[in-house]
C-alpha positions in Angstrom: 0.1 0.1 0.1 1.1 3.4 -0.8 0.0 6.5 1.3 -3.0 7.2 -0.4 -4.3 3.6 -0.2 -3.6 3.7 3.6 -5.4 6.8 4.0 -8.5 5.6 1.9 -8.4 1.9 3.7 -8.2 3.2 7.4 -10.8 5.8 7.8 -11.4 4.8 11.4 -9.5 3.0 14.2 -12.1 0.1 13.8 -11.0 -0.5 10.3 -7.2 -0.4 11.1 -8.0 -3.0 14.2 -10.0 -5.2 11.8 -6.8 -5.4 9.5 -4.5 -6.1 12.1 -6.6 -8.9 13.5 -6.7 -10.4 9.9 -2.9 -10.1 9.3 -2.2 -11.7 12.8 -4.7 -14.2 13.1 -6.1 -15.0 9.9 -9.8 -15.0 10.9 -9.0 -17.3 13.8 -8.5 -15.2 17.0 -6.4 -16.9 19.8 -5.2 -16.1 22.9 -1.8 -14.9 23.1 -1.2 -16.2 26.6 -2.4 -19.8 26.5 -2.9 -20.3 22.7 -6.8 -21.1 23.1 -9.3 -20.5 20.5 -12.0 -20.3 22.9 -12.2 -16.7 23.0 -14.9 -14.1 22.8 -14.9 -10.5 22.2 -16.0 -8.0 24.7 -18.9 -5.7 23.9 -17.5 -2.4 24.7 -18.0 0.0 22.0 -16.5 3.0 23.8 -12.9 1.4 23.6 -10.4 2.6 21.1 -8.9 -0.9 21.1 -11.3 -4.2 20.9 -10.7 -6.3 23.8 -11.0 -10.1 23.8 -11.7 -12.6 26.6 -10.0 -16.0 26.9 -12.4 -18.5 28.2 -9.9 -20.9 29.4 -7.1 -18.9 31.1 -9.9 -16.1 31.8 -7.2 -13.1 30.5 -8.3 -10.4 28.4 -6.2 -9.3 25.4 -6.2 -7.0 22.4 -4.6 -7.8 18.9 -1.7 -5.4 19.6 -0.6 -7.4 22.9 3.0 -8.7 22.3 3.6 -6.7 19.1 5.2 -3.6 18.0 2.0 -1.7 18.7 1.5 -3.0 22.2 0.8 -0.4 24.9 0.6 2.5 22.3 -1.9 5.4 22.6 -1.3 6.4 19.1 -4.1 5.5 16.6 -3.1 2.3 14.4 -3.9 4.6 11.3 -1.1 7.0 12.2 1.3 3.8 12.6 0.1 2.7 9.4 0.7 6.1 7.6 4.3 6.4 9.2 5.3 3.1 7.9 3.8 3.6 4.5 6.0 6.9 4.4 9.0 5.1 5.5 8.6 2.2 3.0 7.8 4.8 0.1 11.0 6.8 0.9 13.9 5.1 -1.0 16.3 7.6 0.5 14.7 7.6 3.9 12.5 10.2 5.2 13.3 12.3 8.4 11.1 12.7 11.3 10.7 16.4 10.9 9.3 15.9 7.3 6.8 13.0 8.5 5.9 15.1 11.5 4.9 17.9 9.0 3.1 15.5 6.8 0.8 13.9 9.5 0.6 17.1 11.9 2.1 15.4 14.7 4.9 16.2 17.2 8.3 15.5 15.9 9.4 13.6 19.2 6.4 11.4 18.7 7.3 10.6 15.1 10.8 9.9 15.8 9.9 7.5 18.6 7.5 5.6 16.3 10.2 5.5 13.4 12.8 4.2 15.8 10.4 1.3 17.0 9.7 0.4 13.5 13.6 0.5 12.6 14.0 -2.0 15.5 11.6 -4.5 14.2 13.1 -4.1 10.8 16.4 -4.9 12.3 15.0 -8.0 13.7 13.8 -9.3 10.3 14.5 -13.0 10.4 15.1 -13.0 6.7 18.5 -11.4 7.3 19.5 -14.6 8.6 19.2 -16.5 5.3 22.7 -16.9 3.8 23.7 -15.0 0.6 24.6 -17.2 -2.4 25.4 -17.0 -6.1 27.5 -13.9 -7.4 28.2 -11.9 -3.9 29.8 -8.4 -3.6 31.5 -7.5 -0.4 32.7 -3.9 0.4 33.5 -1.6 3.3 32.6 2.0 3.3 32.7 5.0 5.9 29.7 6.9 6.8 29.8 10.5 8.3 30.2 14.2 7.5 31.9 15.5 4.8 35.8 16.6 5.6 36.0 20.2 5.6 39.0 22.1 4.0 41.3 24.1 6.0 41.0 28.0 6.5 44.0 28.6 4.1 43.0 29.2 0.4 46.3 27.8 -0.9 46.1 24.7 1.1 45.8 21.8 -1.4 46.2 19.0 0.9 43.6 16.5 -0.3 41.2 15.7 2.8 41.4 12.1 4.1 38.6 9.7 3.0 38.1 6.2 4.3 40.6 4.6 6.9 42.2 7.0 8.9 38.9 9.5 9.2 36.7 9.6 12.0 33.8 8.3 9.9 32.0 5.3 11.1 32.9 2.0 9.3 30.4 -0.1 7.8 30.7 -3.7 6.3 28.3 -5.3 3.8 27.6 -7.9 1.3 25.0 -8.2 -1.5 23.7 -10.7 -3.9 23.7 -9.9 -7.5 20.1 -8.8 -8.2 19.0 -10.0 -4.6 19.3 -9.2 -0.9 21.9 -7.3 0.9 23.4 -7.3 4.4 25.3 -4.5 6.2 26.4 -4.0 9.8 28.3 -1.2 11.7 31.9 -2.5 11.9 33.4 -2.7 15.4 37.2 -2.4 16.1 38.8 -5.2 14.3 35.9 -6.1 12.1 37.7 -5.0 9.3 40.7 -7.1 9.7 41.3 -10.3 7.6 39.8 -12.2 10.6 36.8 -9.9 11.2 35.8 -9.9 7.5 36.1 -13.8 7.5 33.9 -14.0 10.6 31.3 -11.5 8.9 31.3 -13.5 5.5 31.0 -16.9 7.3 27.8 -15.6 9.2 26.0 -14.1 6.3 27.4 -15.8 2.9 27.1 -19.6 1.8 30.6 -20.4 1.1 29.8 -23.6 -1.0 27.3 -21.9 -3.2 29.0 -18.3 -3.8 31.6 -16.6 -5.9 32.5 -13.6 -3.9 33.7 -10.5 -5.6 35.7 -7.8 -3.8 38.2 -5.2 -4.4 41.8 -5.2 -3.9 41.7 -4.7 0.1 43.9 -7.1 1.8 41.5 -7.7 4.3 39.4 -10.0 1.9 42.5 -12.2 1.2 41.9 -14.8 3.9 38.3 -15.6 2.3 40.2 -17.2 -0.7 40.6 -20.5 1.5 36.9 -20.9 2.2 35.1 -19.8 -1.0 35.7 -18.8 -4.8 37.1 -15.2 -4.9 37.5 -12.8 -7.7 39.4 -9.5 -7.3 38.7 -6.2 -9.2 41.8 -3.9 -8.9 40.1 -0.3 -8.6 43.7 1.2 -9.4 43.6 -0.3 -12.8 39.8 -0.6 -13.6 36.3 -0.6 -12.1 35.0 -3.5 -14.0 36.1 -6.6 -15.8 33.1 -8.4 -17.3 31.1 -10.0 -14.2 33.9 -9.1 -12.0 33.0 -5.6 -10.5 31.5 -4.3 -7.2 29.0 -1.8 -8.8 26.1 -3.2 -6.9 27.3 -2.9 -3.4 28.7 0.7 -4.4 25.2 1.6 -5.6 23.8 0.3 -2.1 26.3 2.5 -0.4 25.2 5.6 -2.5 21.6 5.2 -1.2 22.7 4.5 2.4 24.8 7.9 2.2 22.2 9.8 0.5 20.0 9.2 3.4 22.7 10.6 5.6 23.6 13.7 3.4 20.0 14.6 2.0 17.4 13.3 4.7 18.8 13.1 8.2 22.1 15.1 7.8 23.5 13.3 10.9 22.7 10.4 13.2 24.8 9.2 15.9 26.8 6.0 16.1 24.4 4.8 18.8 21.6 4.6 16.3 23.2 4.1 13.2 22.7 0.3 13.1 18.8 0.9 13.0 19.2 3.5 10.1 21.4 0.8 8.3 18.8 -1.7 9.2 15.9 0.2 7.6 18.1 0.8 4.4 18.7 -2.8 4.2 15.0 -3.6 4.7 13.8 -1.7 2.1 16.5 -2.7 -0.4 15.7 -6.2 0.1 12.0 -5.5 -0.6 12.3 -3.2 -3.5 10.9 -5.5 -5.9 7.8 -6.5 -3.9 4.2 -5.1 -4.1 3.2 -6.4 -0.7 5.9 -4.8 1.3 3.3 -3.0 3.5 1.5 -6.1 4.4 4.6 -8.1 5.0 5.9 -5.3 7.2 2.7 -5.4 9.4 3.0 -9.1 9.4 6.5 -9.0 10.7 5.6 -6.5 13.4 2.9 -8.7 14.8 4.9 -11.9 14.6 2.4 -13.6 12.5 3.6 -16.4 10.0 3.7 -15.6 6.4 
């Protein structure tokens, strides 16, 4: 669903609750505490959220219990609108922009977006191993370095290693999914990179393509490894890292163009959001799939 479809589909809280119940329970409401199907709906039209009663364990519950939306006082429609705006923004949307669009406080929208990003980061699809032709690379995210005050200072600014930017390591299937993580100290060493690739890449079914960085030399012991030397050329037939470089460009456009800055503390969540949307770029059901993920329902 895009933002217009969400706006038209959920005119009331009741419609949003019914949609959430359909996504989570598929027409068979059950108790989240004991799993019983012997439940009944409370007759309380004055409540903003429909309550259910379990006739076995006698506990009451709502469809939001144990989900991303648990305990929220914000209408579900607003949650759905924020989600639709986030999914539709390829290079991310700022909390300021969405708060202006929805007429809500920036702090409220920022908190909602962070909860959504946390759920995106827990996507179990991230645990599926990459395979086929896989490109791996590292990048550095942060503010652009500034020139000195002296006009005649032609000293080039530092880029990549040696800067104070935050290192990020990632891998992407050619035409498929991407995985990226903030790199901790030591993660860009040969040992650290090998550990990252062993976790996210299927060694037996993969041809790994990287640049000439020596940290990748060790992976040749466990999988097929092709190297493109950027000092000489950027592509040699199928041997290139253009796919992962394109993903880094999307990630950095979110930094420069939308957010301008986010702290290292929250950077993993912003990276998770970018990966999540990239992995669903070809999907026509990303909204419903996201709601299903947020309520822990089986696909």
